[in-house]
N, C-alpha and C positions, 0 to 999 in steps of 0.2 A: 403729914406731909402738910403745909403751906397751902390754904387755899388763895396767895399769889405767886406765890415762886412759880416759874414754868420748869418744866422737867423735859429733858430729850435722851433718851435711851437707844442701844443699839439693841436687836433677840435675833437672835439665831432661831429659822425656822427648817429642823431638820428632822430624818423619818426614814424610811425605808423606800424604796422609790415605787410608786404608786398610791403611795397613801392621800392624797393632796393637796403637797405642802405650796406648789403651786398657784392651784386653784386658791386655799384659804391666802397667798400672800397678797395676789390680784384683787380679791372682793376686800380685803382688808385696807387696801391702797385703793381701789375704787377705780383703776383702773387696768389691761391687762399689760402686762409688765415682763412677765413668765407664760412664756405659751406651756400649753400642756398636750396630753395624749393619754391613749389606757398604757403606752408600751411605757415600760424601762426604760432610764437612759435620757427622757426627753429634755428632762434639765440637766445641761454639762456646765455651767458657768455657775458662782455667788454671782445674785443679780439681786441688788440692794431698793428695796422700794418706802417712799414716804409716807406716812398718812399725820397731816402735823392738824391742830384742833388748836383752843384760844387755852389750853390747859399744857398742853405739852406736844412732844412730835414725838413719833416713834417710827423706829429706822428698822424695815424688815429684811433681814440677809439670808434670802431663800438658796438651800445650797441645795447639792446633788443629790439623788439617793444614793445613802452609803450601802454599797453591797461589795458580795467577796466572790460573785461569782464568774468575772470577768478577769485576766491580769495582766492588762496590754499596759502600757504607759498612759491612754487616757484613762484609763479606769484609775489608776496609780493617782493621774494627775485630782481625777474628781475627789475621788474619800480623801487626799491630803485638804484638800478645799474646807472639806468638815469639820475636818481637825483642826487648821487653822483656823477657822471660824469661829469654833469654840472659846476659842484662848484671848479670845477678846469684843465679849461682848458686853449686857450689862443683864440679860433677860435669855435663858431657852425654850422654845417649844419647842419638845419633842411630840411630833406628830404619829399619830397610830391610828389604824382605824377601830372605832367600838367592836368590842371582842375581842379584839386580838391582840396577844402580846406575846410573841415569842422569842425565837434563839434571836433573831435580828434586831428586836429591839434590844434585848439585852447587850449584844454589844455594841448597842448606840452607850447604852446606861455604861460600862466600859470606860467610856469616852468623854464621860461627862465631866467636866471642871470642878475642885473643892471651892463653894465660896458663892459659887452662882447658882442666883433662884431659876429654879428648873420650872415650867408650866409642862402639865402631861395635857396634849389639845389633842380629844376621843374624837374624830373626825367619820363622817357619816353615820352616825346616829338615825338618820332616817332609813338606813335600809337595814336597822336589827329586827329581825323579827320579831321577835319577843321583847318589847323594853322591857317588862320585869327583869332580866337578863343583867342592866344596865347596873344595876346599887352593888350585886355580886359582885359583877366585873370591877368595878371603882375598889372594891373592898381587895380582891386580889391585887390586882396591880400597887395597891395602897402599900402592900408589904415589900414590893420590888424595891421601891426608890423612897427615897424623903421628899416627895413632891411637892413644891412652894407651894401647886395649885393643882386640882384636877376639873377642867374643864369641857362636856362634852358641846359638840359641834355638828354643823352640814351646814361646809364652805362651800358649797356648792349651791345652798338652798339659803344662806347668809344668816341662819339661824344659830346664836348664839355669841356670836362675833360682838355683840355688843356688853357681854357679861365677859369675855373674852379684853377687851382693852383694857373693860374695867376696873380687873385683877392685876393685868400687867402694869399698869401705871402706876400702884403700887410701890414697884420694886426698879422706879425708871429714878438715876437720880439727878436732882437740880442742877440743871444746864440749859447754857441757853442754848436756842435751836441752831441746828447746821443745817439744816436748807433753807432755803429761802420758802413761804408757808405755800404756795404752786405746785411748786418741786414735786413728782411721783417717784423718780427713780435718779440713777448718778450715770444711768448707761445710754449712751450717745445713738442718736437715731441711726447711724449706719449699724451698729451692733443690735438694734432691736429688729433692723430689716432681714439679717441673716436667721436671728430668732422663728420669724415669724415664718419665712420661707418656710425653714427648719419642721417647723411643727406642721408645715399642709405637705411637707413628703411623710414625714413620722405618719400623720394622717392616712395616709390614700397610699400606703405602698406595704408591701408583705412584710411579715414578721421577722425576721432576722435580718433583710434588707437596709434598713435605718441604722444600724447598729456600724456599719462597713463607709457610712455617707456624713457629711458636713459642708456646712457652705460658709463660702468667702466671699463678700465683696468688694469686688474688684475697682469696681468706682462707682462716690455715691458724689452727685452734684445738684445743686440748687439753683434755680433760675426763678426768683419769686418765689412763686409760690409752688412750682414746679423743682418735682425733685424728679431724676435720672437715677435709678438704681442699673447696678449689671452688676449681677452677681453669678457664679459657677457654685453648682452642685460638687463636689467630689466625690465619686467611690473609688472604693478599693481595686475592685476586677472589672475588666471591660465587659464583662457580659449584663454587669450590673448597667452600663448603661442606655442598654436599648430598653429597661427595664422600667427606668426614670422616665423616659421619655414617654414612649409610647407606641403606637400602630401612628404612623406619622404624625408625630409630636404631641400628639389629644393629649396626653399625661401631663406631661410637662407644662402643656400652654394652661390645663385646667388646673395646675396649684399655681401657676403661675398666678391666676388671673386673681384665685380667691387670695392668694396674698397679698396682693396689691389691694384688693379690699381693705383685708384688715392693716394694711398701710395707709392708706387714704385716711380711716375711721380713724390712728393714733394717731399721725402726725398732723391733719387737719387740711390737708391739701391734697394737689393732683399725684397722682406717681407714673413714672415713664420705667416701665420696670421688662429689662431683658434679662433671659436667665441661659443657661447654655451646661453642659456636663461635663464634664474632666472626670479622666482618669488617674489615681495617685494611690500606685500601691504600699500597702506597708503607711499607708500616715497614719492611722490609727495606733501606731504603737515605733512612730518614730518623733523622737520628743521636736528635733528641729521643725519638722512640718508643722506640729500640733503646735510653738511659739507664735508661728506665722497664721495661722487658723484663729489666733486670740486665745487659749489656753495656757493656763501658767501653772 
């Protein structure tokens, strides 16, 4: 690799649900562009994050967690998003939990295209009770696939990320930057606002409710430094509406306040946020409704 040449490449970030793909993307980019929670299906879209330095531009494509548990149209679109992303990148991160490589990972290995370097990113090494198990585990996973690199990290604690970037740089093609040096994502503020509110819903509501829920930004206006955002929370059943709103509207108000504060930090200006709840039965299995909500 020439010391003077600039290198730019697209890196797919794939893995099972809840292995830390979005946390990794956020820490690599240095800003919260992908929402996170402990629930599966938190990431529903491909989200591009950008990190640039003097030598390279890394363009990370955070993907939904690949899974076969749910069979509705939303999940078909999410799984398709993963497979389409793999077809058009320069490097792939297969993110796993350190110490765990099972059927879900092997399903993803089957999808890996030939000729694209795959870096096995072993996340959450700080949670390994017995660090002595790491080397035997590395030997085991090395038998599963011809990984270009095996990199142990903790995304949450930013451990090993410098080593991960250095390993990745070797595989980026020589090419000019695609994004401006200060860009961190190709997603609009409108999209990011919807995602931030959905994160608060996912984190605050019960185990099942989030999977029948979406957010639609019906109006996004900017007046100087002030952004006025009108957001509808979409639920699948009438009974869910009261669960989201809470007694006297307290629950929705609290989640909206938390979302507004995160938006202000990310966008760098004041936010006026109005939220309400709408019922759209069967939206997650209606391809036309999904397209309206931004699912491709």
